[in-house]
N, C-alpha and C positions, 0 to 999 in steps of 0.2 A: 209223655208226648205221644201223640197218635201219628203213625206213619201211614200216609194214604198210598193206595196202589190201584192198579187196574184189577177189578174184581174178576175172579175166575168163576165164582158161583154167586147167585143172588143172595142178598143178606138183608134181613129186616133191621131197620134202625129201631131198637127198642128203647129209645130215649124220649124223654119229655123235653121238648124244645119250645122256648117262649119267644114269640115274635110280636112286635107291635106294628100294626099297619095303620098309617095315617091316611084317611080318605076325607071325611068331614070331621069325625071325632076319632080319637085314638083309642083303640081297643086292644087289650092283651089277649094273645092267642096261645093255645097249647097244641103241640103236634101229637097226633095219634099214630101209632104204628099200624101198618096195613094188616088186614086179616088174611094171612096166608099160612101155609104149613112150613115155611122155611124157618131156619134157626133164628131165635131171638138173641141179641147180643147181651142183653141184661145190663147195658151201660147207660148211666144217667148223664145227661149233659144239658147245658143251657146256652142260650144265645142272648147277648145284650140286645136291648130294644132296637129295632130297625124300622125305619119308615118305609112305606111302600115304594117311594121313589128311589131308595137305595137297592131295592130288589129289581125293579123294572125301570131302567133309565132310558133316555133317548138313544143311547148307544147299545142298549140290549137288543139283540136280534129277536124279533117277535113275529110269529106266524099266526095268522088268523085275526079274528075280531078282538081288539083290545078290551072291549066291554063284555066279552064272553063270560058266562057264569063261572067258569073254571079256567085257571091258568096253570099249566104244567111247566115247571122250570127244570130243564136238564142241566146238570153239572157234568160236563164231558171233556174228554181228551181225544184229539184227532188221531193219536197213536194207539189208543186203547182198543184192542180187538172186540171186546164186548160192546163198546160204544158203537163200533162199526156194525156189529150185528144188530143192535137196536135200530140204528139209522136205516139199515137196508131192509130189515124184516118187520119191525114193529111200528116204527114211526109212520110209514106210509099207510098202515091200517088205521092208526089214530087219526091221521089227516083225513082219510076218506070217510071215516065213520063219525068223527066228532068235530074236527076243525072246519071242514068245508060247510058243515051245517050251522056253524056259529056257536056250538055248545062249549068248545074248548079252544083256548089259544095256547101256543107253545113258545117258550122262551129258551134261550141258550146262554149258559154261563160257562166260563172256562175253568176247568179243574185240571191243571197241567201237572200231572204226577209221574208220567212215564219217563221223560227225559228232556234234554235241552230243546230238541226239535219240536216238542209239544208246544212250547211257548212261541216258536217261530210260526207254526201252523195257526195257533190261536190269533196272534197278531195279524197274520195274513188274512184270516177270515174276516177280521174287523175292517181291514183295508178293502176287501171285497164288499163288505157291507156299505162302505162309503159310496160305492157305485151301484147300490141296490141289488147286489148279487150274493148276499151272505148265504142264503139257503141253497142256491145253485152250487156255490163253491163248497159249502158243507157237504153236499151230496157227492160232488166230484172227488173230494179228498177221501171220503169213506168208501166210495166205489173203487178207488185205486189205492187203497190202504196197503202198505207193505208191512213187514215185520217190525216189531218195536225196536227203535233205536238203530235201524238198519241204514239210515241216511235218506230214505225215500221222502222225508219231509224236511230236507235241508232247504236253506234259503234259495239256492239256485233251482232246485227241482220245483219248489213252490212257485217261484216266478214263472217257470215254464208252463206249469199247469194253468196259472192265471192267464198267461198269454194265449195258450191254446183255447181257452174259453172265450177269448175275445174281450177280456177286460182291458181298459186303457193301460198300456204298459208303463208309460211314464208316470202316471199318477199312482199306480199300484206299487211300482218299484220304489218310488220316492217315499210313499207311506211306510212301506216295510223297512226300508233302509234307515229311516229316521226313528224307528221304534215308537211311532206315534201312539200306539195302543198298549205299550208296556205297562203303564200304570193301571189301565183298565183290567188287563189280564191278571196282574198282581193282586188287584182288588178283588176280583172274582175268586182267585185262589184263597185269599185270606178269609173271604166269606165262607167258603166251603169248609175250611179248617175251623172257623169259629162255630159253625153248626156242628162240627165234629163228624162230618162225613168221613168214611174210612176208605173209600174207593170209588172207582168210576165204572159205569155211569151211576150217578145219584140223582134223585128227583125230589122236588117239592111240589105238592099239589095244593094250590091255594084257591079257595072259593072267594068270589068277589064280595060276599056278605061277611067275610071274616070268620066263618065258623069251621071248625074241625079240619085244619090243614093237615096233610099227611106227608111223611118222609120215608123214602126207601132207597136202597142201594142194590144195583144189579141189573143185568139185561133181562128183565122179566118178559114173558110172552105177552101178546096183545090181550089175552083173556084177563090177566091181572089188572091191567089198566082199564079195561072195559068194565070190570066189576067196581073198581074205584070210582070211575066216572058215573056209572049208573046209580050207585049207592048215593053219591053226592047230589046228583041231579033229581032224584026221585024223593 
């Protein structure tokens, strides 16, 4: 059994992972490990065939052009310090250099491994998504991130953050109190475990032509993603 955690250091996923993406025809894919100097886990794993719709659904927050040549899927936890570092330092550079130009789109999946409040924050972000404010809420949580399991992401605090942002309080609170997105968050977590990601943040980079998807775990600097994107685009 693999125990997932918030990663303290970047880690290459040295596994061969099979994914099936259904667009017009169904094609079998193999994940390649990224070309960096970080440690290789040497662990083999596999994923049952998945349709594209199970990776990017109507409830999956997506930033950028859905038809971009590359989609980067982050599996993150709002309580994870390295996820916060990626959101504050690296993600804005990816957005400015690749998302705004239509070369890359970015999706978010919930990999809730730190503690119970991780699930609360994840469900809350989907409630914000209902009001078209996922990414703003995402940024607000990471910009005000406290220590792991310190209570900063409790339901009451999350509701206050949403209210301070101007989200419709009645709709947001009702959504969160009803656990509307519990099954979605649980599904994202199950997917991350199925892929055998071992920590947060973890990433899948998918090309829209179905070739050479890549997987990695850790808060890598912008230069790592820049190389991945440029190698795939050229």
